[in-house]
NUMI-727325 format. One record per residue: residue in three letters; x, y, z of N, C-alpha, C in turn; residue number from 1. Coordinates in Angstrom, 2 decimals. Each point is the difference from the previous one (the first is absolute). Layout:
FIKE residuo   neast  nnorth     nup  caeast canorth    caup   ceast  cnorth     cup num
FIKE     ALA       X       Y       Z       X       Y       Z       X       Y       Z NUM
...
//
This chain:
FIKE residuo   neast  nnorth     nup  caeast canorth    caup   ceast  cnorth     cup num
FIKE     MET  -19.04   16.49  -25.82    0.66    0.00    1.46   -0.78   -1.09    0.78   1
FIKE     GLN    0.80   -0.44    0.94   -0.57   -1.22    0.84   -0.77    0.36    1.02   2
FIKE     SER   -0.95   -0.45    0.41   -0.74    0.44    1.19    0.57   -0.62    1.35   3
FIKE     ILE   -0.44    1.09    0.96    0.65   -0.41    1.18   -0.27   -1.40    0.46   4
FIKE     LYS   -1.14   -0.55   -0.22   -0.24   -1.51    0.41    0.88   -0.78   -0.73   5
FIKE     SER    0.28    0.39   -0.99    0.95   -1.17   -0.95    1.29    0.30    0.60   6
FIKE     ILE    0.36    1.24    0.31    1.67    0.07    0.37   -0.04   -0.59    1.34   7
FIKE     ARG   -1.23    0.19    0.79    0.28   -0.63    1.46   -0.28   -1.64   -0.21   8
FIKE     ARG   -0.45   -0.59   -1.04    0.15   -1.45   -0.20    1.31   -0.39   -0.24   9
FIKE     GLU    0.88    0.75   -0.65    1.25   -0.19   -0.42    0.85   -0.26    1.40  10
FIKE     ILE   -0.24    1.29    0.78    0.64    0.01    1.38   -0.35   -1.38    0.85  11
FIKE     ASP   -1.09   -0.28   -0.11   -0.39   -1.16    0.93    0.38   -1.00   -0.51  12
FIKE     GLN    0.49   -0.47   -1.35    0.49   -0.99   -0.50    1.76    0.16    0.52  13
FIKE     ILE    0.46    0.98    0.07    1.33    0.09    0.36    0.15   -0.24    1.41  14
FIKE     ASP   -1.12    0.47    0.70    0.24   -0.29    1.43   -0.15   -1.39    0.24  15
FIKE     SER   -0.66   -0.78   -0.65   -0.13   -1.51    0.06    1.19   -0.69   -0.29  16
FIKE     GLU    0.91    0.38   -1.07    1.13   -0.36   -0.38    0.99    0.29    1.11  17
FIKE     LEU   -0.04    1.28    0.59    0.84    0.23    1.12   -0.05   -1.03    1.25  18
FIKE     LEU   -1.31   -0.21    0.02   -0.28   -1.17    1.22    0.58   -1.24   -0.37  19
FIKE     VAL   -0.23   -0.53   -1.03    0.63   -1.25   -0.45    1.58   -0.01    0.06  20
FIKE     LEU    0.58    0.96   -0.23    1.41    0.22    0.35    0.49    0.08    1.42  21
FIKE     LEU   -0.87    0.60    0.49    0.24    0.02    1.48   -0.35   -1.30    0.76  22
FIKE     LYS   -0.85   -0.70   -0.55   -0.14   -1.52    0.51    1.02   -0.76   -0.33  23
FIKE     LYS    0.83    0.11   -1.19    1.01   -0.72   -0.35    1.16    0.34    0.85  24
FIKE     ARG    0.27    1.36    0.27    0.93    0.30    0.78   -0.10   -0.58    1.32  25
FIKE     SER   -1.24    0.13    0.74   -0.05   -0.49    1.28    0.28   -1.49    0.16  26
FIKE     ALA   -0.34   -0.74   -1.19    0.48   -1.46    0.11    1.40   -0.10    0.11  27
FIKE     ILE    0.70    0.73   -0.87    1.48    0.05    0.13    0.47    0.35    1.39  28
FIKE     ILE   -0.64    1.06    0.46    0.43    0.41    1.42    0.09   -1.05    0.98  29
FIKE     GLN   -1.05   -1.02   -0.21   -0.02   -1.19    1.16    1.26   -0.84   -0.33  30
FIKE     THR    0.19   -0.16   -1.37    1.22   -0.76   -0.07    1.26    0.74    0.56  31
FIKE     LEU    0.11    1.20   -0.28    0.98    0.80    0.48    0.31   -0.18    1.46  32
FIKE     LEU   -1.16    0.09    0.44    0.03   -0.13    1.72    0.57   -1.13    0.58  33
FIKE     LYS   -0.23   -1.09   -0.75    0.47   -1.28    0.27    1.56   -0.10   -0.05  34
FIKE     ALA    0.33    0.72   -1.08    1.49    0.02   -0.37    0.88    0.70    1.11  35
FIKE     LYS   -0.94    1.24    0.42    0.83    0.82    0.88   -0.04   -0.64    1.38  36
FIKE     ILE   -0.92   -0.86    0.33    0.09   -0.60    1.15    0.92   -1.19   -0.06  37
FIKE     ALA    0.36   -0.73   -1.01    0.79   -0.98    0.02    1.56    0.73   -0.04  38
FIKE     SER    0.08    0.97   -0.43    1.48    0.69    0.10    0.24    1.00    0.91  39
FIKE     ASP   -1.02    0.06    1.03   -0.16    0.85    1.06    0.35    1.57   -0.33  40
FIKE     GLN   -0.59    0.45   -0.96    0.09    1.46   -0.40   -1.32    0.63    0.60  41
FIKE     LYS    0.20    1.30    0.40   -1.15    0.77    0.39   -0.95    0.37   -1.38  42
FIKE     LEU   -1.27    0.30    0.48   -1.10    0.07   -0.81    0.11    0.98   -1.01  43
FIKE     SER    0.61    1.31    0.53    0.16    0.99   -0.51    1.23    0.29   -0.76  44
FIKE     ASP    0.17    0.51   -1.29    1.42    0.15   -0.47   -0.07    1.60   -0.80  45
FIKE     GLU    0.43    0.99    0.80   -0.13    1.28   -0.24    0.84    0.36   -1.30  46
FIKE     GLN    1.29   -0.81   -0.14    1.08    0.34   -1.02   -0.95   -0.53   -1.25  47
FIKE     ARG   -0.67   -1.02   -0.10   -0.69   -0.66   -1.04   -1.21    0.95   -0.40  48
FIKE     GLU   -0.84    0.34    1.14   -0.84    1.29   -0.50    0.59    1.13   -0.56  49
FIKE     SER    0.90    0.56    0.61    0.65    1.14   -0.65    0.60   -0.15   -1.52  50
FIKE     GLU    0.52   -1.27   -0.19    0.34   -0.48   -1.44   -1.16    0.10   -1.01  51
FIKE     ILE   -1.10   -0.56    0.50   -1.04   -0.13   -0.83   -0.72    1.37   -0.11  52
FIKE     LEU   -0.11    0.80    0.97   -0.54    1.28   -0.31    0.83    0.87   -0.83  53
FIKE     GLN    1.33   -0.21    0.14    0.79    0.66   -1.19   -0.11   -0.36   -1.47  54
FIKE     LYS   -0.20   -1.38   -0.02   -0.19   -0.70   -1.37   -1.28    0.55   -0.64  55
FIKE     ILE   -1.04   -0.01    0.80   -1.49    0.32   -0.52   -0.09    1.65   -0.28  56
FIKE     GLN    0.86    0.56    0.85    0.03    1.62   -0.26    0.54    0.05   -1.35  57
FIKE     HIS    1.17   -0.66   -0.32    0.52    0.19   -1.40   -0.86   -0.73   -1.29  58
FIKE     GLN   -0.86   -1.02    0.39   -0.69   -0.63   -1.06   -1.07    0.76   -0.28  59
FIKE     ASN   -0.68    1.05    0.99   -1.33    0.50    0.03   -0.18    0.85   -1.31  60
FIKE     LYS   -0.89   -0.32   -0.79   -0.32    0.82   -1.12   -1.21    0.35   -0.23  61
FIKE     SER   -0.77   -0.21    1.21   -1.25    0.44    0.15   -0.43    1.51    0.34  62
FIKE     LEU   -1.25    0.37   -0.06   -0.29    1.25    0.37    0.03    0.37    1.56  63
FIKE     TYR    0.18   -1.14    0.58    0.37    0.19    1.49    1.09    0.75    0.64  64
FIKE     SER    0.26    0.68    0.73    1.37    0.41    0.52    0.82   -1.29    0.44  65
FIKE     SER    1.16    0.04    0.23    0.94   -1.02    0.56   -0.40   -0.09    1.53  66
FIKE     ASP   -0.24    1.20    0.65   -0.45   -0.17    1.45   -1.17   -0.65    0.18  67
FIKE     ASP   -0.91    0.16   -0.86   -1.45   -0.74    0.11    0.39   -1.55   -0.21  68
FIKE     ILE    0.58   -0.12   -1.04    0.40   -1.64   -0.16    0.61   -0.53    1.00  69
FIKE     SER    0.98    0.81    0.74    0.71   -0.64    1.09   -0.87   -0.17    1.25  70
FIKE     GLU   -0.92    0.99    0.16   -1.07   -0.32    0.90   -0.65   -1.18   -0.03  71
FIKE     ILE   -0.74   -0.19   -1.21   -0.41   -1.25   -0.24    0.61   -1.29    0.28  72
FIKE     TYR    1.37    0.07   -0.38    0.72   -1.09    0.24    0.32   -0.41    1.58  73
FIKE     ARG    0.23    1.32    0.63    0.18   -0.03    1.51   -1.29   -0.83    0.71  74
FIKE     ALA   -1.09    0.39   -0.65   -1.25   -0.73    0.47   -0.20   -1.43   -0.25  75
FIKE     ILE    0.79   -0.31   -1.09   -0.06   -1.44   -0.37    1.20   -0.59    1.08  76
FIKE     PHE    1.00    0.65    0.24    1.05   -0.75    0.80   -0.64   -0.07    1.52  77
FIKE     ARG   -0.88    1.04    0.24   -0.42   -0.21    1.42   -1.13   -1.01    0.19  78
FIKE     ALA   -0.76   -0.21   -1.12   -1.07   -1.21   -0.10    0.78   -1.27   -0.04  79
FIKE     SER    1.24   -0.10   -0.79    0.61   -1.20   -0.17    0.56   -0.45    1.48  80
FIKE     LEU    0.57    1.10    0.70    0.53   -0.52    1.30   -0.85   -0.20    0.96  81
FIKE     ASN   -1.24    0.53    0.01   -1.19   -0.39    0.86   -0.51   -1.38   -0.49  82
FIKE     LEU    0.06   -0.31   -1.37   -0.35   -1.48   -0.19    1.08   -0.92    0.43  83
FIKE     GLN    1.28    0.32    0.00    1.11   -0.78    0.58   -0.14   -0.37    1.49  84
FIKE     LYS   -0.36    1.22    0.86   -0.12    0.04    1.21   -1.33   -1.17    0.51  85
FIKE     GLN   -1.07    0.27   -0.79   -1.00   -0.84    0.24    0.27   -1.46   -0.14  86
FIKE     GLN    0.51   -0.31   -1.21    0.38   -1.12   -0.42    0.99   -0.83    0.87  87
FIKE     GLN    1.05    0.90    0.72    1.05   -0.43    0.68   -0.88   -0.39    1.59  88
FIKE     HIS   -0.75    0.74    0.26   -0.74   -0.16    1.41   -0.88   -1.42   -0.27  89
FIKE     ARG   -0.39   -0.25   -1.16   -0.86   -1.14   -0.09    0.94   -1.21   -0.19  90
FIKE     LEU    0.99    0.09   -0.83    1.05   -0.99    0.09    0.55   -0.40    1.64  91
FIKE     GLN    0.20    1.31    0.99    0.33   -0.36    1.07   -0.96   -0.91    0.82  92
FIKE     GLN   -1.16    0.48   -0.26   -1.17   -0.63    0.74   -0.19   -1.57   -0.30  93
FIKE     ASN    0.15   -0.23   -1.46    0.09   -1.27   -0.09    0.92   -0.99    0.42  94
FIKE     LEU    1.10    0.50    0.26    1.25   -0.77    0.52   -0.34   -0.17    1.50  95
FIKE     GLU   -0.47    1.03    0.79   -0.34   -0.07    1.31   -1.24   -1.14    0.21  96
FIKE     ASP   -0.86   -0.09   -1.06   -1.24   -1.03    0.27    0.32   -1.52   -0.05  97
//
């Protein structure tokens, strides 16, 4: 049987991998924001979010419930929207300067 310390090291490694993926996602979000601004689209797309939630619920093969996975994704959506708002504000400030 693995020790708790060993198991926690594995979890720490997975957490690090998740952060790398979130960093990649945030970079893509910046590109997406520019495309949304250029095409005059709003920052939030509830239909797209709903489609993603449905897709991940069907793909979920983990021990986490679909509700829990959906909550994780909703948190990612909120963080992504916040990032877009921050970046949009910076872009507007740069245009005003």
